PyMOL commands that place a pseudoatom at each C-alpha (Angstrom):
pseudoatom trace, name=CA, resn=MET, resi=1, chain=A, elem=C, hetatm=0, pos=[18.860, 2.896, -15.028]
pseudoatom trace, name=CA, resn=LYS, resi=2, chain=A, elem=C, hetatm=0, pos=[22.384, 1.853, -14.162]
pseudoatom trace, name=CA, resn=ALA, resi=3, chain=A, elem=C, hetatm=0, pos=[22.783, -1.809, -13.242]
pseudoatom trace, name=CA, resn=VAL, resi=4, chain=A, elem=C, hetatm=0, pos=[23.703, -2.572, -9.647]
pseudoatom trace, name=CA, resn=ARG, resi=5, chain=A, elem=C, hetatm=0, pos=[26.140, -5.391, -8.960]
pseudoatom trace, name=CA, resn=PRO, resi=6, chain=A, elem=C, hetatm=0, pos=[24.270, -8.285, -7.293]
pseudoatom trace, name=CA, resn=SER, resi=7, chain=A, elem=C, hetatm=0, pos=[26.772, -8.353, -4.396]
pseudoatom trace, name=CA, resn=ARG, resi=8, chain=A, elem=C, hetatm=0, pos=[26.217, -4.651, -3.710]
pseudoatom trace, name=CA, resn=LEU, resi=9, chain=A, elem=C, hetatm=0, pos=[22.454, -5.103, -4.054]
pseudoatom trace, name=CA, resn=LEU, resi=10, chain=A, elem=C, hetatm=0, pos=[22.505, -7.983, -1.559]
pseudoatom trace, name=CA, resn=THR, resi=11, chain=A, elem=C, hetatm=0, pos=[24.481, -5.928, 0.986]
pseudoatom trace, name=CA, resn=TRP, resi=12, chain=A, elem=C, hetatm=0, pos=[22.088, -3.010, 0.578]
pseudoatom trace, name=CA, resn=CYS, resi=13, chain=A, elem=C, hetatm=0, pos=[19.065, -5.296, 1.026]
pseudoatom trace, name=CA, resn=GLN, resi=14, chain=A, elem=C, hetatm=0, pos=[20.618, -6.850, 4.138]
pseudoatom trace, name=CA, resn=ASN, resi=15, chain=A, elem=C, hetatm=0, pos=[21.184, -3.387, 5.641]
pseudoatom trace, name=CA, resn=GLN, resi=16, chain=A, elem=C, hetatm=0, pos=[17.626, -2.288, 4.846]
pseudoatom trace, name=CA, resn=THR, resi=17, chain=A, elem=C, hetatm=0, pos=[15.927, -5.384, 6.290]
pseudoatom trace, name=CA, resn=ARG, resi=18, chain=A, elem=C, hetatm=0, pos=[18.160, -6.071, 9.316]
pseudoatom trace, name=CA, resn=GLY, resi=19, chain=A, elem=C, hetatm=0, pos=[16.239, -6.502, 12.564]
pseudoatom trace, name=CA, resn=TYR, resi=20, chain=A, elem=C, hetatm=0, pos=[12.863, -7.408, 11.069]
pseudoatom trace, name=CA, resn=ARG, resi=21, chain=A, elem=C, hetatm=0, pos=[11.046, -10.423, 12.522]
pseudoatom trace, name=CA, resn=GLY, resi=22, chain=A, elem=C, hetatm=0, pos=[11.251, -13.476, 10.265]
pseudoatom trace, name=CA, resn=VAL, resi=23, chain=A, elem=C, hetatm=0, pos=[13.593, -11.751, 7.791]
pseudoatom trace, name=CA, resn=ASP, resi=24, chain=A, elem=C, hetatm=0, pos=[17.083, -13.096, 7.140]
pseudoatom trace, name=CA, resn=VAL, resi=25, chain=A, elem=C, hetatm=0, pos=[18.357, -11.994, 3.739]
pseudoatom trace, name=CA, resn=THR, resi=26, chain=A, elem=C, hetatm=0, pos=[21.252, -14.264, 2.775]
pseudoatom trace, name=CA, resn=ASN, resi=27, chain=A, elem=C, hetatm=0, pos=[20.676, -14.328, -0.993]
pseudoatom trace, name=CA, resn=LEU, resi=28, chain=A, elem=C, hetatm=0, pos=[18.656, -12.820, -3.818]
pseudoatom trace, name=CA, resn=THR, resi=29, chain=A, elem=C, hetatm=0, pos=[16.293, -15.792, -4.226]
pseudoatom trace, name=CA, resn=SER, resi=30, chain=A, elem=C, hetatm=0, pos=[14.896, -17.932, -1.389]
pseudoatom trace, name=CA, resn=SER, resi=31, chain=A, elem=C, hetatm=0, pos=[15.320, -15.179, 1.245]
pseudoatom trace, name=CA, resn=TRP, resi=32, chain=A, elem=C, hetatm=0, pos=[12.540, -13.294, -0.555]
pseudoatom trace, name=CA, resn=ARG, resi=33, chain=A, elem=C, hetatm=0, pos=[10.033, -16.102, -1.070]
pseudoatom trace, name=CA, resn=ASN, resi=34, chain=A, elem=C, hetatm=0, pos=[7.729, -15.559, 1.943]
pseudoatom trace, name=CA, resn=GLY, resi=35, chain=A, elem=C, hetatm=0, pos=[7.308, -11.858, 1.163]
pseudoatom trace, name=CA, resn=LEU, resi=36, chain=A, elem=C, hetatm=0, pos=[8.410, -10.592, 4.563]
pseudoatom trace, name=CA, resn=ALA, resi=37, chain=A, elem=C, hetatm=0, pos=[11.711, -9.214, 3.258]
pseudoatom trace, name=CA, resn=LEU, resi=38, chain=A, elem=C, hetatm=0, pos=[9.916, -7.251, 0.513]
pseudoatom trace, name=CA, resn=CYS, resi=39, chain=A, elem=C, hetatm=0, pos=[7.475, -5.872, 3.076]
pseudoatom trace, name=CA, resn=ALA, resi=40, chain=A, elem=C, hetatm=0, pos=[10.393, -4.989, 5.383]
pseudoatom trace, name=CA, resn=LEU, resi=41, chain=A, elem=C, hetatm=0, pos=[12.154, -3.161, 2.539]
pseudoatom trace, name=CA, resn=ILE, resi=42, chain=A, elem=C, hetatm=0, pos=[9.069, -0.990, 2.022]
pseudoatom trace, name=CA, resn=HIS, resi=43, chain=A, elem=C, hetatm=0, pos=[8.383, -0.619, 5.757]
pseudoatom trace, name=CA, resn=ARG, resi=44, chain=A, elem=C, hetatm=0, pos=[11.936, 0.653, 6.404]
pseudoatom trace, name=CA, resn=GLN, resi=45, chain=A, elem=C, hetatm=0, pos=[11.325, 3.557, 4.020]
pseudoatom trace, name=CA, resn=ARG, resi=46, chain=A, elem=C, hetatm=0, pos=[7.627, 4.200, 4.623]
pseudoatom trace, name=CA, resn=PRO, resi=47, chain=A, elem=C, hetatm=0, pos=[6.381, 2.433, 7.782]
pseudoatom trace, name=CA, resn=GLU, resi=48, chain=A, elem=C, hetatm=0, pos=[2.876, 3.840, 7.399]
pseudoatom trace, name=CA, resn=LEU, resi=49, chain=A, elem=C, hetatm=0, pos=[2.325, 1.829, 4.195]
pseudoatom trace, name=CA, resn=ILE, resi=50, chain=A, elem=C, hetatm=0, pos=[2.575, -1.662, 5.707]
pseudoatom trace, name=CA, resn=ASP, resi=51, chain=A, elem=C, hetatm=0, pos=[1.578, -2.947, 9.148]
pseudoatom trace, name=CA, resn=PHE, resi=52, chain=A, elem=C, hetatm=0, pos=[4.575, -5.265, 9.411]
pseudoatom trace, name=CA, resn=ASP, resi=53, chain=A, elem=C, hetatm=0, pos=[3.590, -6.669, 12.816]
pseudoatom trace, name=CA, resn=SER, resi=54, chain=A, elem=C, hetatm=0, pos=[0.308, -7.983, 11.389]
pseudoatom trace, name=CA, resn=LEU, resi=55, chain=A, elem=C, hetatm=0, pos=[1.984, -10.077, 8.657]
pseudoatom trace, name=CA, resn=ASN, resi=56, chain=A, elem=C, hetatm=0, pos=[1.857, -13.862, 8.862]
pseudoatom trace, name=CA, resn=GLU, resi=57, chain=A, elem=C, hetatm=0, pos=[5.050, -15.573, 7.704]
pseudoatom trace, name=CA, resn=GLU, resi=58, chain=A, elem=C, hetatm=0, pos=[2.985, -18.499, 6.398]
pseudoatom trace, name=CA, resn=ASP, resi=59, chain=A, elem=C, hetatm=0, pos=[0.798, -16.357, 4.120]
pseudoatom trace, name=CA, resn=VAL, resi=60, chain=A, elem=C, hetatm=0, pos=[3.304, -16.202, 1.270]
pseudoatom trace, name=CA, resn=ALA, resi=61, chain=A, elem=C, hetatm=0, pos=[0.913, -15.178, -1.513]
pseudoatom trace, name=CA, resn=ARG, resi=62, chain=A, elem=C, hetatm=0, pos=[-0.676, -12.371, 0.545]
pseudoatom trace, name=CA, resn=ASN, resi=63, chain=A, elem=C, hetatm=0, pos=[2.645, -10.962, 1.812]
pseudoatom trace, name=CA, resn=ASN, resi=64, chain=A, elem=C, hetatm=0, pos=[4.113, -10.829, -1.677]
pseudoatom trace, name=CA, resn=GLN, resi=65, chain=A, elem=C, hetatm=0, pos=[0.989, -9.409, -3.279]
pseudoatom trace, name=CA, resn=LEU, resi=66, chain=A, elem=C, hetatm=0, pos=[0.814, -6.704, -0.601]
pseudoatom trace, name=CA, resn=ALA, resi=67, chain=A, elem=C, hetatm=0, pos=[4.437, -5.722, -1.296]
pseudoatom trace, name=CA, resn=PHE, resi=68, chain=A, elem=C, hetatm=0, pos=[3.903, -5.777, -5.079]
pseudoatom trace, name=CA, resn=ASP, resi=69, chain=A, elem=C, hetatm=0, pos=[0.736, -3.664, -4.845]
pseudoatom trace, name=CA, resn=VAL, resi=70, chain=A, elem=C, hetatm=0, pos=[2.219, -1.076, -2.466]
pseudoatom trace, name=CA, resn=ALA, resi=71, chain=A, elem=C, hetatm=0, pos=[5.465, -0.813, -4.451]
pseudoatom trace, name=CA, resn=GLU, resi=72, chain=A, elem=C, hetatm=0, pos=[3.561, -0.245, -7.672]
pseudoatom trace, name=CA, resn=ARG, resi=73, chain=A, elem=C, hetatm=0, pos=[1.089, 2.245, -6.192]
pseudoatom trace, name=CA, resn=GLU, resi=74, chain=A, elem=C, hetatm=0, pos=[3.527, 4.264, -4.061]
pseudoatom trace, name=CA, resn=PHE, resi=75, chain=A, elem=C, hetatm=0, pos=[6.832, 4.021, -5.932]
pseudoatom trace, name=CA, resn=GLY, resi=76, chain=A, elem=C, hetatm=0, pos=[5.867, 3.116, -9.495]
pseudoatom trace, name=CA, resn=ILE, resi=77, chain=A, elem=C, hetatm=0, pos=[7.776, -0.182, -9.285]
pseudoatom trace, name=CA, resn=GLN, resi=78, chain=A, elem=C, hetatm=0, pos=[6.096, -2.679, -11.606]
pseudoatom trace, name=CA, resn=PRO, resi=79, chain=A, elem=C, hetatm=0, pos=[5.788, -6.229, -10.211]
pseudoatom trace, name=CA, resn=VAL, resi=80, chain=A, elem=C, hetatm=0, pos=[7.751, -8.953, -11.985]
pseudoatom trace, name=CA, resn=THR, resi=81, chain=A, elem=C, hetatm=0, pos=[5.431, -11.739, -10.838]
pseudoatom trace, name=CA, resn=THR, resi=82, chain=A, elem=C, hetatm=0, pos=[2.370, -12.260, -8.604]
pseudoatom trace, name=CA, resn=GLY, resi=83, chain=A, elem=C, hetatm=0, pos=[1.970, -13.289, -4.992]
pseudoatom trace, name=CA, resn=LYS, resi=84, chain=A, elem=C, hetatm=0, pos=[0.414, -16.589, -6.082]
pseudoatom trace, name=CA, resn=GLU, resi=85, chain=A, elem=C, hetatm=0, pos=[3.342, -17.313, -8.400]
pseudoatom trace, name=CA, resn=MET, resi=86, chain=A, elem=C, hetatm=0, pos=[5.817, -16.594, -5.588]
pseudoatom trace, name=CA, resn=ALA, resi=87, chain=A, elem=C, hetatm=0, pos=[3.925, -19.008, -3.322]
pseudoatom trace, name=CA, resn=ALA, resi=88, chain=A, elem=C, hetatm=0, pos=[3.869, -21.714, -6.011]
pseudoatom trace, name=CA, resn=ARG, resi=89, chain=A, elem=C, hetatm=0, pos=[7.635, -21.726, -6.566]
pseudoatom trace, name=CA, resn=ALA, resi=90, chain=A, elem=C, hetatm=0, pos=[10.292, -23.265, -4.359]
pseudoatom trace, name=CA, resn=GLU, resi=91, chain=A, elem=C, hetatm=0, pos=[12.254, -20.045, -4.819]
pseudoatom trace, name=CA, resn=PRO, resi=92, chain=A, elem=C, hetatm=0, pos=[11.949, -16.957, -6.990]
pseudoatom trace, name=CA, resn=ASP, resi=93, chain=A, elem=C, hetatm=0, pos=[13.942, -16.546, -10.184]
pseudoatom trace, name=CA, resn=LYS, resi=94, chain=A, elem=C, hetatm=0, pos=[17.238, -14.802, -9.386]
pseudoatom trace, name=CA, resn=LEU, resi=95, chain=A, elem=C, hetatm=0, pos=[17.297, -12.642, -12.507]
pseudoatom trace, name=CA, resn=LEU, resi=96, chain=A, elem=C, hetatm=0, pos=[13.756, -11.407, -11.872]
pseudoatom trace, name=CA, resn=MET, resi=97, chain=A, elem=C, hetatm=0, pos=[14.544, -10.657, -8.219]
pseudoatom trace, name=CA, resn=VAL, resi=98, chain=A, elem=C, hetatm=0, pos=[17.754, -8.779, -9.075]
pseudoatom trace, name=CA, resn=LEU, resi=99, chain=A, elem=C, hetatm=0, pos=[15.804, -6.698, -11.583]
pseudoatom trace, name=CA, resn=TYR, resi=100, chain=A, elem=C, hetatm=0, pos=[12.960, -6.049, -9.121]
pseudoatom trace, name=CA, resn=LEU, resi=101, chain=A, elem=C, hetatm=0, pos=[15.173, -5.266, -6.119]
pseudoatom trace, name=CA, resn=SER, resi=102, chain=A, elem=C, hetatm=0, pos=[17.339, -2.971, -8.254]
pseudoatom trace, name=CA, resn=ARG, resi=103, chain=A, elem=C, hetatm=0, pos=[14.264, -0.814, -8.766]
pseudoatom trace, name=CA, resn=PHE, resi=104, chain=A, elem=C, hetatm=0, pos=[13.915, -0.421, -5.001]
pseudoatom trace, name=CA, resn=PHE, resi=105, chain=A, elem=C, hetatm=0, pos=[17.599, 0.427, -4.757]
pseudoatom trace, name=CA, resn=GLU, resi=106, chain=A, elem=C, hetatm=0, pos=[17.161, 3.149, -7.387]
pseudoatom trace, name=CA, resn=ALA, resi=107, chain=A, elem=C, hetatm=0, pos=[13.974, 4.484, -5.805]
pseudoatom trace, name=CA, resn=PHE, resi=108, chain=A, elem=C, hetatm=0, pos=[15.334, 4.543, -2.243]
pseudoatom trace, name=CA, resn=ARG, resi=109, chain=A, elem=C, hetatm=0, pos=[19.035, 5.335, -2.689]
pseudoatom trace, name=CA, resn=LYS, resi=110, chain=A, elem=C, hetatm=0, pos=[18.519, 9.057, -2.251]
pseudoatom trace, name=CA, resn=SER, resi=111, chain=A, elem=C, hetatm=0, pos=[16.630, 8.495, 0.990]
pseudoatom trace, name=CA, resn=SER, resi=112, chain=A, elem=C, hetatm=0, pos=[18.174, 9.541, 4.279]
pseudoatom trace, name=CA, resn=LEU, resi=113, chain=A, elem=C, hetatm=0, pos=[17.313, 6.050, 5.562]
pseudoatom trace, name=CA, resn=ASN, resi=114, chain=A, elem=C, hetatm=0, pos=[19.819, 4.383, 3.258]
pseudoatom trace, name=CA, resn=ASN, resi=115, chain=A, elem=C, hetatm=0, pos=[22.475, 2.846, 5.478]
pseudoatom trace, name=CA, resn=ASN, resi=116, chain=A, elem=C, hetatm=0, pos=[25.211, 2.808, 2.874]
pseudoatom trace, name=CA, resn=GLY, resi=117, chain=A, elem=C, hetatm=0, pos=[26.997, 5.967, 3.957]
pseudoatom trace, name=CA, resn=PRO, resi=118, chain=A, elem=C, hetatm=0, pos=[27.210, 9.074, 1.808]
pseudoatom trace, name=CA, resn=SER, resi=119, chain=A, elem=C, hetatm=0, pos=[26.231, 8.854, -1.838]
pseudoatom trace, name=CA, resn=PHE, resi=120, chain=A, elem=C, hetatm=0, pos=[28.444, 10.624, -4.328]
for i in range(1, 120): cmd.bond("trace and resi %d" % i, "trace and resi %d" % (i + 1))
show_as sticks, trace
zoom trace
């Protein structure tokens, strides 16, 4: 897998999650803590997998675990932590999040829903 520059990854994540309730991706750490951004990333590609409207912003462990489980089951993306660990930390580890989000970028970049223009 080719590494994605963190700045490009952040822009891609912002494009994918724009417009979702409670989601404001401004970085690759604390913006992901409550799990809503991860769920939005999955929902943008496959809305039938996650009932985004039913998610509770306060239920950090559940939101994250849901995203980790769905990503692993549907896309083969191995989790880098657990929902409980995400809830216990003030913010996720940047290196782990870059690694994890890069896997989504790789899995979804060929999708017609990618808002990054044509891929060459």
